[in-house]
ROPAMAR-118741 format. One record per residue (C-alpha): residue in three letters; x, y, z; chain. Coordinates in steps of 0.1 Angstrom, whole numbers, plus 5000, padded with zeros to 4 digits. Layout:
BEGIN
  residuo    c1    c2    c3  cadena
      ALA     X     Y     Z       A
...
***
This chain:
BEGIN
  residuo    c1    c2    c3  cadena
      MET  6328  5444  4064       A
      GLN  6338  5466  4035       A
      THR  6325  5502  4037       A
      PRO  6305  5512  4006       A
      PRO  6317  5544  3989       A
      THR  6284  5562  3995       A
      ASP  6266  5582  4022       A
      LEU  6253  5548  4035       A
      ASP  6282  5541  4058       A
      VAL  6275  5513  4083       A
      THR  6307  5520  4102       A
      ARG  6293  5553  4114       A
      ILE  6260  5538  4127       A
      PRO  6272  5527  4162       A
      GLN  6284  5561  4171       A
      LEU  6252  5578  4160       A
      LEU  6228  5554  4177       A
      THR  6212  5561  4211       A
      THR  6192  5529  4211       A
      HIS  6198  5499  4233       A
      THR  6186  5473  4209       A
      LEU  6175  5486  4175       A
      GLY  6202  5488  4149       A
      ARG  6229  5474  4171       A
      THR  6235  5448  4144       A
      VAL  6234  5460  4108       A
      HIS  6240  5439  4077       A
      TYR  6249  5459  4045       A
      ARG  6242  5444  4011       A
      ALA  6252  5460  3978       A
      VAL  6225  5439  3961       A
      THR  6198  5416  3975       A
      THR  6164  5403  3965       A
      SER  6148  5423  3993       A
      THR  6159  5434  4027       A
      ASN  6127  5418  4041       A
      ASP  6138  5385  4027       A
      GLU  6172  5388  4044       A
      VAL  6156  5397  4078       A
      ARG  6131  5368  4076       A
      GLN  6159  5344  4068       A
      ALA  6180  5357  4097       A
      ALA  6150  5355  4120       A
      SER  6145  5318  4111       A
      ALA  6182  5313  4120       A
      GLY  6177  5328  4154       A
      ALA  6188  5364  4149       A
      ALA  6182  5387  4178       A
      GLU  6156  5415  4179       A
      GLY  6169  5448  4165       A
      LEU  6188  5435  4135       A
      VAL  6187  5459  4105       A
      VAL  6195  5450  4069       A
      VAL  6202  5478  4044       A
      ALA  6208  5475  4007       A
      GLU  6218  5497  3979       A
      HIS  6197  5478  3954       A
      GLN  6169  5453  3955       A
      THR  6161  5430  3926       A
      HIS  6127  5420  3940       A
      GLY  6118  5448  3964       A
      ARG  6081  5447  3972       A
      GLY  6054  5468  3987       A
      GLN  6019  5458  3999       A
      HIS  6000  5430  3982       A
      GLY  6027  5419  3958       A
      ARG  6034  5453  3944       A
      THR  6070  5460  3936       A
      TRP  6092  5487  3951       A
      ASP  6114  5501  3924       A
      ASP  6146  5517  3933       A
      THR  6176  5537  3919       A
      PRO  6208  5523  3933       A
      HIS  6225  5545  3959       A
      ALA  6196  5570  3958       A
      GLN  6172  5553  3982       A
      LEU  6173  5542  4018       A
      MET  6160  5506  4018       A
      ALA  6160  5489  4051       A
      SER  6143  5462  4072       A
      LEU  6141  5458  4110       A
      LEU  6136  5426  4129       A
      LEU  6113  5428  4159       A
      ARG  6102  5400  4183       A
      PRO  6072  5415  4200       A
      SER  6060  5383  4217       A
      TRP  6040  5405  4241       A
      LEU  6019  5419  4213       A
      ALA  5985  5405  4205       A
      PRO  5983  5396  4168       A
      HIS  5953  5420  4162       A
      HIS  5975  5449  4173       A
      THR  6001  5443  4147       A
      ILE  5987  5470  4124       A
      GLN  5989  5495  4152       A
      LEU  6026  5488  4157       A
      VAL  6032  5493  4119       A
      ASN  6011  5524  4120       A
      ALA  6032  5538  4148       A
      PHE  6064  5532  4127       A
      VAL  6048  5550  4098       A
      MET  6040  5579  4120       A
      VAL  6076  5580  4135       A
      LEU  6091  5579  4100       A
      ALA  6069  5608  4089       A
      ASP  6079  5627  4121       A
      THR  6116  5623  4113       A
      LEU  6112  5638  4078       A
      THR  6091  5668  4088       A
      PRO  6118  5690  4102       A
      LEU  6140  5684  4071       A
      LEU  6115  5697  4045       A
      SER  6100  5730  4034       A
      VAL  6066  5714  4026       A
      PRO  6042  5694  4046       A
      VAL  6046  5656  4051       A
      THR  6013  5637  4049       A
      LEU  6001  5601  4051       A
      LYS  5984  5581  4024       A
      TRP  5963  5551  4035       A
      PRO  5974  5526  4045       A
      ASN  6011  5531  4050       A
      ASP  6026  5555  4024       A
      ILE  6043  5589  4032       A
      LEU  6038  5618  4008       A
      VAL  6056  5651  4002       A
      ALA  6037  5676  3981       A
      GLY  6012  5649  3972       A
      ARG  6039  5625  3959       A
      LYS  6051  5593  3974       A
      VAL  6084  5596  3992       A
      ALA  6083  5565  4014       A
      GLY  6064  5533  4019       A
      VAL  6063  5507  4048       A
      ILE  6055  5470  4048       A
      GLY  6051  5448  4078       A
      GLU  6054  5410  4076       A
      GLY  6048  5389  4107       A
      ARG  6050  5353  4118       A
      LEU  6029  5337  4145       A
      ARG  6038  5309  4169       A
      ASN  6012  5296  4194       A
      GLN  5989  5326  4187       A
      TYR  6016  5350  4196       A
      ILE  6039  5371  4173       A
      ASP  6072  5353  4169       A
      THR  6087  5378  4145       A
      LEU  6077  5410  4128       A
      CYS  6097  5424  4100       A
      ILE  6092  5461  4092       A
      GLY  6106  5471  4058       A
      TRP  6107  5506  4044       A
      GLY  6119  5524  4014       A
      LEU  6127  5561  4014       A
      ASN  6135  5581  3983       A
      VAL  6164  5602  3995       A
      HIS  6185  5616  3966       A
      ASP  6163  5607  3937       A
      HIS  6132  5587  3928       A
      PRO  6124  5561  3901       A
      ARG  6109  5575  3869       A
      THR  6096  5542  3857       A
      SER  6088  5509  3873       A
      ASN  6099  5474  3864       A
      ALA  6064  5470  3848       A
      GLY  6069  5501  3827       A
      HIS  6046  5523  3848       A
      ASP  6053  5561  3848       A
      LEU  6064  5570  3883       A
      ALA  6078  5605  3875       A
      LYS  6046  5623  3886       A
      GLN  6037  5599  3914       A
      SER  6069  5600  3935       A
      THR  6095  5624  3947       A
      ALA  6127  5625  3969       A
      ILE  6135  5644  4000       A
      ALA  6165  5660  3983       A
      HIS  6142  5679  3961       A
      TRP  6126  5697  3990       A
      THR  6155  5707  4012       A
      GLN  6185  5729  4008       A
      SER  6207  5706  4028       A
      SER  6222  5674  4015       A
      PRO  6204  5645  4031       A
      ASN  6226  5617  4044       A
      ARG  6212  5581  4044       A
      THR  6233  5570  4074       A
      ASP  6220  5600  4094       A
      LEU  6185  5594  4084       A
      LEU  6186  5557  4093       A
      THR  6200  5563  4127       A
      GLN  6175  5591  4134       A
      GLN  6146  5568  4125       A
      LEU  6159  5540  4147       A
      ASN  6166  5564  4176       A
      ALA  6131  5579  4173       A
      PHE  6113  5545  4171       A
      GLU  6129  5526  4200       A
      PRO  6112  5547  4228       A
      VAL  6079  5545  4209       A
      TYR  6083  5507  4206       A
      ASP  6090  5505  4243       A
      GLN  6058  5526  4249       A
      LEU  6038  5502  4228       A
      ARG  6048  5473  4250       A
      HIS  6027  5489  4277       A
      ASN  6000  5504  4255       A
      PRO  5997  5490  4220       A
      LEU  5974  5518  4210       A
      ALA  5996  5546  4223       A
      TYR  6003  5561  4188       A
      GLN  5971  5551  4171       A
      GLN  5953  5584  4179       A
      ARG  5981  5604  4162       A
      TRP  5980  5581  4132       A
      TYR  5942  5584  4131       A
      ALA  5944  5622  4132       A
      ALA  5970  5623  4104       A
      MET  5950  5599  4082       A
      HIS  5915  5611  4089       A
      HIS  5915  5636  4061       A
      ILE  5904  5609  4037       A
      VAL  5870  5605  4054       A
      GLY  5844  5622  4032       A
      GLN  5865  5621  4001       A
      THR  5856  5602  3969       A
      ARG  5883  5577  3961       A
      THR  5890  5545  3943       A
      VAL  5906  5515  3961       A
      THR  5920  5485  3943       A
      THR  5926  5452  3961       A
      GLY  5938  5419  3948       A
      THR  5903  5410  3937       A
      GLN  5883  5441  3931       A
      THR  5881  5478  3924       A
      ILE  5858  5499  3946       A
      HIS  5849  5535  3939       A
      GLY  5829  5557  3963       A
      THR  5830  5579  3993       A
      VAL  5852  5570  4023       A
      THR  5828  5572  4052       A
      ALA  5849  5559  4081       A
      LEU  5885  5552  4092       A
      ASN  5883  5524  4118       A
      ASP  5905  5518  4148       A
      ASP  5920  5487  4133       A
      GLY  5933  5508  4103       A
      SER  5906  5497  4079       A
      ILE  5885  5521  4059       A
      VAL  5848  5520  4049       A
      ILE  5843  5529  4012       A
      ALA  5811  5526  3993       A
      GLY  5797  5506  4022       A
      GLN  5825  5480  4022       A
      THR  5852  5476  4049       A
      ILE  5887  5474  4033       A
      HIS  5917  5464  4055       A
      ALA  5944  5470  4028       A
      GLY  5947  5480  3992       A
      MET  5959  5507  3969       A
      LEU  5941  5540  3975       A
      HIS  5942  5562  3944       A
      LEU  5943  5599  3950       A
      ALA  5923  5607  3918       A
***
């Protein structure tokens, strides 16, 4: 494996990990369609739990509901993690993804001079701008989860100004380098995130809702606010009246499990 001439150095990962499983195998890609695609293909070929795929650039990176994840090569941390939580009931998948979002936010908080907040359903904001997003993609077998791929993109050194579709992202996103006096290192960030998540993942094995209360508290600020949510089929504007245990929200009397929540 050739070491890329950047701060994403996969040869340093083993010495920084404290995990038993997560990140013990890492595949580096200079360019790929998406790291989630790579993990799903590896899972189908029998790859073991804990595999991580990282990339410098994605040609078809994606977020929730078919939205794209736009990147600037060498400036973002783009990674996907393979989990095989056969012990997890399918209806608790969202709680596992929520726990990962919470852990990711926790690892960023000590680095920054401004608060880190969550945006429903699974974005992380710094100073009101998106710095990271998480997507979970699972596969069932006999009513149990066979594989769960968690992908995340984190703006580290810089953030995209425009999207592939031409949307202006300059005022909607930011990077952690803009909010810290230290120079962030993507290898360090990746290993910190894996080290922090593995004990939480082990905890969820015994209690799938172990982190849900923390996620609920961090996200509850949207209750009572007037917002607009767009899904694949509709746009809903109104007051958010509830944040449910399954991660859904109630807005304008409708229960929405996933969509794009607009801040204004």
